C-alpha positions as CSV (number, residue, x, y, z in Angstrom):
1,M,0.0,0.0,0.0
2,S,1.5,3.3,-1.0
3,S,1.7,6.1,1.6
4,I,-0.6,9.1,1.2
5,V,1.1,12.5,1.5
6,P,-1.3,15.3,2.5
7,G,-1.7,17.6,-0.6
8,P,-2.9,21.1,-1.2
9,Q,-6.5,20.3,-0.4
10,K,-5.6,19.1,3.1
11,K,-3.5,22.2,3.7
12,L,-6.4,24.4,2.6
13,E,-8.8,22.7,5.0
14,E,-6.3,23.3,7.8
15,E,-6.0,27.0,6.8
16,I,-9.8,27.4,6.8
17,S,-10.2,25.6,10.2
18,A,-7.5,27.9,11.7
19,A,-9.3,31.0,10.3
20,R,-12.6,29.9,11.7
21,S,-11.1,29.4,15.1
22,G,-9.6,32.9,15.0
23,A,-6.0,31.5,15.1
24,K,-5.2,32.8,11.6
25,P,-7.1,35.1,9.2
26,L,-7.6,33.5,5.8
27,S,-6.3,35.5,2.8
28,A,-7.1,35.2,-0.9
29,G,-3.7,33.7,-1.4
30,D,-4.7,30.8,0.9
31,L,-7.5,29.8,-1.4
32,N,-5.2,29.8,-4.4
33,P,-1.6,29.6,-3.2
34,S,-0.2,29.5,-6.7
35,A,-1.8,32.8,-7.6
36,P,0.5,35.8,-6.9
37,K,-0.7,39.1,-5.6
38,Q,-1.8,41.4,-8.4
39,E,0.9,43.8,-9.7
40,Q,-1.0,46.7,-8.2
41,L,0.3,45.7,-4.8
42,A,3.9,46.1,-5.9
43,G,5.9,49.0,-4.7
44,L,4.9,48.9,-1.0
45,D,8.2,47.5,0.4
46,D,9.3,50.8,1.8
47,W,5.9,51.6,3.3
48,P,5.5,51.6,7.1
49,P,4.9,47.9,8.0
50,D,1.6,48.6,9.9
51,V,0.2,50.7,7.0
52,R,1.2,48.0,4.4
53,A,-0.4,45.3,6.5
54,V,-3.7,47.1,6.4
55,V,-3.5,47.6,2.7
56,E,-2.6,44.0,2.0
57,A,-5.3,42.7,4.3
58,D,-7.9,44.9,2.8
59,Y,-6.9,43.8,-0.7
60,D,-7.7,40.2,0.3
61,R,-11.1,41.4,1.7
62,V,-12.2,43.5,-1.3
63,T,-11.0,40.9,-3.8
64,A,-13.1,38.3,-2.2
65,L,-16.1,40.6,-2.1
66,A,-15.6,41.5,-5.8
67,T,-15.7,37.8,-6.7
68,N,-18.7,36.9,-4.7
69,R,-16.8,35.0,-2.0
70,R,-18.5,36.6,1.1
71,K,-17.3,33.9,3.5
72,T,-13.7,34.4,2.4
73,A,-14.2,38.2,2.8
74,D,-15.6,37.6,6.3
75,L,-12.5,35.6,7.2
76,A,-10.3,38.5,6.2
77,L,-12.1,40.8,8.6
78,P,-10.0,40.1,11.7
79,A,-6.7,41.1,10.0
80,V,-8.2,44.4,8.7
81,V,-9.8,45.2,12.0
82,S,-6.6,44.4,13.9
83,G,-4.5,46.5,11.5
84,L,-6.8,49.5,11.7
85,D,-6.8,49.3,15.5
86,V,-3.0,49.6,15.5
87,L,-3.0,52.6,13.2
88,L,-5.7,54.4,15.2
89,D,-3.8,53.7,18.4
90,Q,-0.7,55.2,16.9
91,L,-2.6,58.3,15.8
92,A,-4.0,58.8,19.3
93,E,-0.5,58.4,20.8
94,R,0.8,61.0,18.3
95,I,-1.8,63.5,19.2
96,Q,-1.3,63.1,22.9
97,A,2.5,63.2,22.8
98,D,2.5,66.4,20.7
99,R,0.0,68.3,22.9
100,P,2.5,70.4,24.9
101,R,4.3,71.7,21.8
102,R,1.0,72.3,20.0
103,L,-0.3,74.5,22.8
104,R,2.8,76.6,22.8
105,K,3.1,77.2,19.1
106,S,2.5,75.6,15.7
107,T,5.1,73.0,14.9
108,T,4.3,72.8,11.2
109,P,7.3,73.9,9.2
110,A,6.7,77.0,7.1
111,D,7.5,75.1,3.9
112,V,4.9,72.4,4.4
113,P,2.0,73.2,1.9
114,L,-0.8,72.7,4.5
115,D,-3.6,73.3,2.0
116,D,-2.2,70.6,-0.3
117,V,-1.9,68.1,2.6
118,A,-5.5,69.0,3.7
119,E,-6.7,68.3,0.1
120,L,-5.1,64.9,0.2
121,L,-7.2,64.2,3.3
122,G,-10.4,65.5,1.7
123,I,-10.5,68.6,3.8
124,P,-11.7,71.7,1.9
125,A,-9.4,74.8,2.3
126,D,-12.2,76.8,3.9
127,E,-12.5,74.3,6.7
128,L,-8.9,74.8,7.9
129,T,-9.0,76.5,11.2
130,P,-6.3,78.1,13.4
131,T,-4.2,75.6,15.4
132,P,-6.6,73.4,17.3
133,G,-6.7,74.0,21.0
134,R,-6.9,71.6,24.0
135,A,-10.6,70.9,23.6
136,E,-10.3,70.0,19.9
137,H,-7.4,67.6,20.7
138,R,-9.4,65.9,23.5
139,T,-12.3,65.5,21.1
140,A,-10.0,64.0,18.5
141,V,-8.7,61.4,21.0
142,R,-12.3,60.5,22.1
143,T,-13.3,60.1,18.4
144,I,-10.4,57.7,17.9
145,K,-11.6,55.7,20.9
146,Q,-15.1,55.6,19.5
147,L,-13.9,54.4,16.2
148,R,-11.9,51.6,17.8
149,A,-14.9,50.5,19.8
150,Q,-17.1,50.4,16.7
151,L,-14.5,48.3,14.9
152,K,-14.6,45.6,17.6
153,E,-18.4,45.7,18.1
154,S,-19.6,45.5,14.4
155,P,-16.9,45.3,11.8
156,D,-19.2,45.2,8.8
157,H,-17.8,45.5,5.3
158,S,-19.3,48.9,4.4
159,R,-17.9,50.5,7.6
160,L,-14.5,49.0,7.0
161,T,-14.3,50.3,3.4
162,R,-15.0,53.8,4.6
163,L,-12.6,53.5,7.6
164,V,-9.7,52.0,5.6
165,T,-10.1,54.8,3.0
166,F,-9.9,57.4,5.8
167,V,-7.3,55.8,8.1
168,V,-4.7,54.9,5.5
169,R,-4.5,58.5,4.2
170,L,-4.2,59.9,7.7
171,A,-1.6,57.3,8.6
172,L,0.5,58.3,5.6
173,V,0.4,62.0,6.7
174,T,1.3,61.0,10.2
175,E,4.3,59.0,9.0
176,S,5.7,61.5,6.5
177,L,4.6,64.9,8.0
178,P,4.0,64.4,11.8
179,E,4.1,68.2,12.3
180,A,1.0,68.5,10.0
181,T,-0.9,65.8,11.9
182,A,-1.4,68.0,14.9
183,R,-3.1,70.6,12.8
184,L,-5.1,68.4,10.4
185,A,-6.0,65.2,12.4
186,P,-8.7,66.9,14.6
187,V,-10.4,68.4,11.5
188,A,-10.2,65.2,9.5
189,L,-11.6,63.1,12.4
190,D,-14.5,65.6,13.0
191,R,-15.4,65.4,9.3
192,Y,-15.3,61.6,9.4
193,I,-17.4,61.2,12.5
194,Q,-20.0,63.5,11.0
195,A,-20.1,61.3,7.9
196,M,-19.1,64.1,5.6
197,P,-19.1,62.8,2.0
198,D,-15.9,61.3,0.7
199,P,-15.8,60.6,-3.0
200,Q,-13.1,57.9,-2.5
201,W,-15.6,55.6,-0.7
202,D,-16.9,54.7,-4.1
203,W,-13.5,54.3,-5.8
204,T,-12.2,50.8,-6.7
205,F,-9.4,49.4,-4.6
206,A,-7.0,49.9,-7.5
207,Q,-8.0,53.6,-7.8
208,K,-7.5,54.2,-4.1
209,L,-4.2,52.3,-4.0
210,E,-2.8,54.4,-6.8
211,F,-3.9,57.6,-5.0
212,W,-2.3,56.4,-1.8
213,K,0.9,55.7,-3.6
214,Q,0.9,59.2,-5.1
215,T,0.0,60.7,-1.8
216,R,2.9,59.1,-0.1
217,Q,5.3,60.2,-2.8
218,T,4.0,63.8,-2.5
219,L,4.3,63.8,1.3
220,T,7.8,62.3,1.1
221,D,8.9,65.0,-1.3
222,H,7.8,67.6,1.3
223,A,9.2,65.8,4.3
């Protein structure tokens, strides 16, 4: 009798079982290990690891949704939720750590094109306010806590699409131009929590990723 070596199907069943138990989120690559990531995900090697992790996890999620594999998309939820939680926590820490300097004076370099950065975040120029004060920063931190709580309570796909679109852009600003974060994050968070329209919510993943890449390059040039 010949010995039977577990093949790809057995490995796939193990991956699915691990995902269902919460031990490991299932990615699109797990369903078809021989299929490489699409070329659109290339060029992220020098991105901050936490931001890249969210983008890659969300790629698995939206790819599954686009091909009518809802169960697979649901299995990708934990990785997206976990990644967003990390980025939101980092944003809250940044706001709190910079508070003393912000209250003394603006720390945004004079050569940083604030209007341009605001536009990248979807903030109209006429909504830019003077340097936010203590109350605005406290509100921003509370908003972040609220978003993190919502993530853990009901991480539905529509909410995740909106939140990924918002958080990735804000995280790129925080990473490249931390000085601008203190000025813009409270405004951006206020707009988001009020559900102000964001045209990027209806963009395809490919369109958003291309914009994120261009955004990071623009911010890096000004850093």
